[in-house]
N, C-alpha and C positions, 0 to 999 in steps of 0.2 A: 487613250491616256492607261497608263501601265499603272498598275498596282487597283484601280476601281473602276468599277461599272458606273457608277451613281456618283460621280464629284459633287455635286449640290443638291444637297439638302435643306427645306426651305422651315425644318420643326427644330432644327439646332441652330438656336443663334443667343449671341450676349449683346448687349448694348454696354459702350464703354463714353462716359461724356467726361469731359476734361476742361477746367476754365481757368485760364490766365497761365502762367510761366511756372507753376509747381509741379507738373503730371502727375498731381497725385488726381484719384479719379472723383470728380465731384459726386456722380450719383453712384450707390451700392443699392442695385435694384435690378429686378426679373421681372420682366415681361412676356406673355404667354401671346404676345400679338404686335407686328411689327409691319405697317404700311407706308407707302406713300414715298419710296426709294425710287425715284423717278425723275428724268429730264429729256427735255425738249426742246427741237431747234426750231424757230420760224423760218421760213422758206421765201427768198424774194424773187419772182420771176419777174424777169425781163423780156422782153420782146426784142428782135431786131429786126431793124425796119426792111420789110419787101422780103422777108423769110416767113412767108405763113405755114407751112411745113415743123417749124420746131421751135420752143423756149427756153429761154436759158433759166437752169435754177440756180441761186447763189445762197450761202450760207447764210443765217440772219443770226439775232440777238439767238442765247439757250436762256431758258427758264427752268427751274427746279419744282420737285413738289414741296409737301409738307412733313414729314413723319410723322405718325400716326402710332401711337404706343399704346396698347392695351392691356388691360387687367394686370397691373403691376404688384408687384410685394417688394419692400424695402423695410426696415427697422430702427430707419432714422427719418430725419427733415430736412433732408439736404435739397430734394425737390422742390420742395414749398420754400427753401430760404434763397435756390436761386429764381424761382420765380419772382419772390419780393425783391433780392435784389436788384432783377432786371428793370423791375417799375421805378426803383429809386435811380439806378442809372441805365439811360436806355443804350447807352455805347456797349456795356458790358455783354461781351459774347464768349462761349466756349466752341469749342469741337468736339466733333462727335464720331463713333464708329460702329459700326454695327458689322459684326464677328460672325460669319458665317460657318460653322464646325461638322467636320463630317459626321457619319454614325457613329463614329466611336467617343463621340462628345471633345473631344479633344483635340485633333487634326482641325488646321484652320485650313479651311478651304479657299477663303477670299476675305476683304474687308472692303466694306463702303465708306469712306471717306466723307465726310460732311463736316465743313468748315463756316465758322462766324456763326453757328446755332443761337439761335434767343427762343426760349419758350413762349408761347402764344395760348396754350389752353393747358389749364391744370384741372382734373375734374374727380374728385371724390367719390367712391360710391354709395350708393343708398344707405343709409344706417337703418337696421333692423339686425334685433337680438337674436333671433330664429338663425339667422345665416350667419356664415363664415365668410364673407367678402374680403375681398384683399386692399388694402391700404391706398391703392391709386386704380382708378377706373380707366381712365384717359390721360395720355399728354401727348401735346401736338407741339411740335417744332420745327422754325422756319428755318431753313438752312439757306444759305449763298451759294454753295459750290459743292457737287457730288463729284466722287472720283474712286475708282475701283484700284483697290490696293490688292495685287495677284500675291500667295505665299513665297517669299524669299526675297521681295523686292526691298528696296526703302523707302 
């Protein structure tokens, strides 16, 4: 790959969550940890009668992980509002993107696109006047699909 010996670093990322058709970001928060970008496929095994030496493997249904964001900082209550709105209207969904940056902090290397997200856990940090704890300890988001969007693709 021309131009970079290290195309993907895992320390420089951002989270973009958009709800509805207004294209305005729902969440203006920064997190220090992101986990749960995963998908798996169940494999169906079929045995052909009379052929004991092999098995046929067919693609089965796909399943997706749960995004876990930890130790976040924000200056507003958007995450709490989103969680509360989801309680009132269970059909409410958002789309999210986890953006991976190059070491320079501005060049986008890849985007993980999560569709039809719903918040499932929002945890505040332990309150302690001596500590400079962050505003959001953990946010967990369930999503229905996960796709990889390469730079320059639509």
